[in-house]
N, C-alpha and C positions, 0 to 999 in steps of 0.2 A: 552491556546495559546496566541495569540496577538489580541483578539477580538476587543478591543477599537481602536487600531491602524488600524486593518483591515477595520473597518467601515470608518475611516478617509480616508484611501487609496482608498476604493471603491467609496466614495463620490467624491474624486478627479478624479478617473478613469471615472466616469459617466459624468464628465465635460470635458473629453478629455485629461486629464493629463497622458501622456505616462510614465512619470517618476514614477508615483504612481503605474502603472501597473507593471513596472519593479521591484519595491519593492516587490510586491506580488509574482511575478515569482521567485525572489531570495529567498524569505522566504519559499515558498512551493514547489519549484522544487524537492529538494531532498526527502522530505517526500512522495510526490506523486509518484516519481520514485520508491522509495523503496516499497511502497504498491503495485504498478503495478508489480514490479519484483517478489514479493512474491506470487502474484496470478498467474502470467504467467510463471515464471521460466525462462525467456529469457530476456537478457539485451537489445537487439535491440527492441523487442516488448515493453518493459517497457519505453524505450526512446520515441518510437512512440506514445504510449498512453499518456505520460506526455505532449508531444507537442499538441496532440489532445485536451487534457483537457484545456490547456491554450488558445487554439484557441476558444473552446466552451465558456470559461469564457469571452473572449474578445467579442464574438458575442452576448452573453446573459447577459452581465453585468447589463442591465436594468431590467432583469427578476429576479435578486436576491432579495429574500425576507429577509429584515434585522431582522425579528423575529427569524431567524435561524442563527446559527454561520456560518461564512464564510467557515471555514475549513470543517465543516460538509457537506456543499453544494458541495465543490470541491472534497472532498474525495468520496462522493457519485457518482459524475460524473466519477472519476477515476476508481472506482470499477465497475460501470456499463459498462464503455468503455472496461475494461479488460475482463469482462464476455462476452460482445458482440464479442470481438475478438476471444475468445475461441469457442463460439457458431458458429461463421462464419467458423472457420476452422474445426469444428467437430472432434477435436482431442486434446489431451493434448500435450503441447510442452515440449521438453526435456530441461534438465538443461543446461545452457550455460557453456561450459568448461572454459571460461575465467573469472571466479569469481575473483574480486579484493578485497584485504583486505586493509582497510583504514589505519590500524595501523601495517601493516606487517613489516615495516622497523624497528620497535622497538623490534622485536623478533629475536631470533636466528633461523637458518634454520629449526632445528628440531621442535621447537615450532610453527613456521609458517606452517610447513607441517601438524602438528597435528591439528592446528586450521582450516586449509583449509579442512582437512578430516572431521572434525566435522561439519563444515558449509555445506559441500556437502552432508553429511549424513542427516542432518536436511532438506535440500532442497529436497533431493530425497524423503524423507518421506512426506514432505508437498505436493509434486507433486502427490503422490499416494492418497491423501485425496480427498473427494468430494469437489467441489468448495465452497459450503456453509461453510464447516469446514475450508478450507484454508483461506477464507476471514475473518472469525471471529478471527482466530489465528493470522493472519497477522495484523489486526487492533489492537488487544490487546497486543501482545507480540513484534511485530516488529515496529509498529507505536506508541505503548504505549498509546492508547486511553483508557479512562475510559469506564465502562459499559454504562453510560449515553450517552457519545459521540458516541459510537458504535451504540446505539439504534437510535440516530438521523441520523447517516450516512446511516444505513440500513433500517430505517423506521420500526423498530420492537420495541416491548415492551422490557423494560430492563430485565425483568425476562426471556423472550425468549432468549435474548442475553446470559445471564448467563447460561441458560440450554444448548444452542448450544455450547457455549465455553467449558463447562464441558465435554460434549459428544465428542467434537472435540479433546480435550486434551487426553481423554481416547483412542480414535482411533489413534492419533499421537503416543502415548506411545507404543501401540501395534506394530505399524509400525517400530518405532525406535528399539524396541527389535528384531523384525523380521529381519530388515536390519543388525543388529549387529551379528546375528547368521549365516548370509550367507556370 
């Protein structure tokens, strides 16, 4: 990602530079939102979690340990906050019906409909997975982190991440087939 520039922006933030914080918010808002959305399955909750993450970053900027990558630190906060929200509610949240497609304007109506159906199908299957499975799939396939980066974010050994991801993919495949037949 932007690790060298992140360190520069963090240094400026720690000295009270609000413009530097705005740069970090702009850089990481969308990826954090997407990760939270994939875990939670709800656009409003993902927006709330993203805001909470940036508030926590602002409050704890002096606690950041530069031996870790900044994005690993903030993704870990986002994932933990998302999981905490789910635990607080003690239930899985439903898929938000108002899923927006970024590139939908470039497609004809039939292609747009098909793409929406596929995305909803995948999201429904994701929401049926255990949280641990959903988190590793989200980080790897939707946020496109490497195994090493995921191991940093989740504080797991890389081989554990690979194993969890393999098993989660297997379970997701079964769910996708099951949803397809119904």
